C-alpha positions in Angstrom: 64.8 43.8 54.3 66.9 41.9 56.7 66.9 41.8 60.4 70.4 42.9 60.4 71.3 46.7 60.8 72.9 48.4 58.1 76.7 49.2 58.4 76.0 53.1 58.5 73.3 52.7 61.4 74.1 51.8 64.9 71.7 49.7 67.3 70.0 51.7 69.9 72.2 50.3 72.4 75.4 51.5 70.9 74.2 55.1 70.5 73.8 55.3 74.4 77.4 54.6 74.6 79.9 57.0 73.5 82.8 55.8 71.5 86.1 55.9 73.0 89.4 56.3 71.3 89.7 52.5 70.9 85.9 52.1 69.7 85.9 54.3 66.9 83.7 53.6 63.9 84.8 53.9 60.5 82.8 57.5 60.0 84.2 58.8 63.1 87.2 61.1 63.2 89.8 59.2 65.2 91.4 61.3 68.1 95.1 61.4 68.0 96.9 60.2 70.8 99.5 62.6 70.6 97.0 65.5 70.7 95.3 63.9 73.6 98.4 63.8 75.5 99.3 67.4 74.7 96.1 68.6 75.7 96.6 66.7 79.2 99.9 68.1 79.6 98.8 71.6 79.1 96.0 71.1 81.8 98.6 69.9 84.1 101.0 72.5 83.4 98.1 75.1 83.8 97.2 73.6 87.3 100.9 73.5 88.3 101.2 77.3 87.4 98.1 78.1 89.4 99.3 76.1 92.5 102.7 77.7 92.2 101.3 81.2 92.1 99.0 80.4 95.1 102.1 79.2 97.1 104.1 82.3 96.3 101.0 84.5 97.5 100.8 82.6 100.5 104.6 83.0 101.2 104.3 86.8 100.6 101.2 87.2 102.9 102.9 85.2 105.8 106.1 87.3 105.5 104.0 90.4 105.5 102.0 89.2 108.6 105.4 88.2 110.4 106.9 91.6 109.8 103.8 93.4 111.2 103.7 91.1 114.2 107.4 92.0 115.0 106.7 95.5 114.5 104.0 95.6 117.0 105.0 92.9 119.3 106.2 95.4 122.1 102.7 97.1 122.3 101.7 95.4 125.5 105.0 96.2 127.5 104.9 99.8 126.2 101.5 100.2 127.6 102.5 99.0 130.8 105.4 101.3 131.1 103.5 104.6 130.2 101.7 104.8 133.5 105.0 104.8 135.2 106.6 107.4 132.7 103.3 109.5 133.5 104.0 109.2 137.3 107.7 110.4 136.8 106.4 113.3 134.9 103.9 114.3 137.7 106.6 113.9 140.2 108.7 116.3 138.3 105.9 118.9 138.1 105.2 118.6 141.7 108.9 118.9 142.5 109.5 121.9 140.2 107.8 124.3 142.7 109.9 122.9 145.6 113.6 124.5 145.8 114.7 121.8 148.4 114.7 118.8 146.1 117.3 120.1 143.5 119.1 116.7 143.4 116.3 114.4 143.2 114.5 116.6 140.8 117.5 116.3 138.4 117.7 112.6 138.9 114.0 112.1 138.0 114.5 114.1 135.0 117.3 111.9 133.9 115.2 108.8 134.6 112.4 110.3 132.5 114.6 111.5 129.7 116.1 108.0 129.5 112.7 106.2 129.2 111.7 108.6 126.4 114.9 107.9 124.5 114.2 104.0 125.0 110.6 104.3 123.7 112.0 106.6 120.7 114.6 104.0 119.8 111.9 101.4 119.6 109.7 103.6 117.3 107.2 105.0 119.9 106.4 108.6 119.4 104.4 110.9 121.5 101.1 112.2 119.8 101.4 116.2 119.3 98.1 117.4 120.9 98.3 120.9 122.3 97.1 123.5 119.6 96.0 120.8 117.2 92.6 120.2 116.0 90.8 117.4 118.0 91.1 114.3 116.3 89.0 111.3 117.9 91.5 108.8 116.5 94.4 110.4 118.5 92.9 112.4 121.3 90.3 111.5 124.1 88.4 114.5 125.1 87.8 114.7 129.0 86.6 118.3 129.2 85.7 121.4 127.1 86.8 124.7 128.2 84.8 127.9 126.7 87.2 130.2 124.9 87.4 132.6 122.1 91.1 132.4 121.8 91.3 129.5 119.4 88.7 127.9 117.1 86.2 125.4 118.6 87.5 121.6 119.0 91.0 122.7 119.4 93.3 121.0 121.9 94.0 123.6 124.7 95.5 121.4 127.2 97.1 118.0 127.6 96.1 116.1 130.9 98.1 112.9 129.8 100.3 112.4 126.6 99.4 109.8 124.1 101.6 107.7 122.2 101.9 105.6 118.8 104.0 103.0 117.4 104.2 103.5 113.6 100.5 103.9 112.6 99.0 102.3 115.6 97.8 104.2 118.6 99.0 102.6 121.9 97.3 105.3 124.1 95.1 108.3 122.9 96.0 111.8 124.4 93.6 112.8 127.2 92.9 116.5 126.5 90.8 119.4 127.3 89.1 120.8 124.0 87.9 124.2 123.4 84.4 125.2 122.8 82.5 128.5 122.0 82.4 131.0 124.7 78.9 132.1 125.5 78.3 135.4 126.9 
């Protein structure tokens, strides 16, 4: 035997190194450069399509957030106006018993109506409460009134109207709820 290695065997050092496209042995299958380039192209195309899809999803999410932000931008201002509207309503209720304040009463009614129209124009709706089943998402119970006239947990009186903008509650209605009357 000779000290040279036969042609079909590689020395141990050569086994540790994997053959590249340029270093292919006669027994190995050569990688076609065109196939390798097509595979690389397909990888880049796939990566591009995924990135484009991520960007489209990002654009849609940002647009959705922007629309929602615009829709609810006035909540702070509306919340600040509601106590003034409540005070107008209280003034109307107090003046309704006094016959001497006819013109003032009519003027305050007009101002209150105008405020309510402005709120409605901007999508603010009063929460209907009286006669409705108590809903903790829409109502804040301040008292219970024992009665057998309506089922328990029914709103029997509204102390302060609640309002919502779209599906968001700006202020819950402050209400008195019925409870079972005990004899």
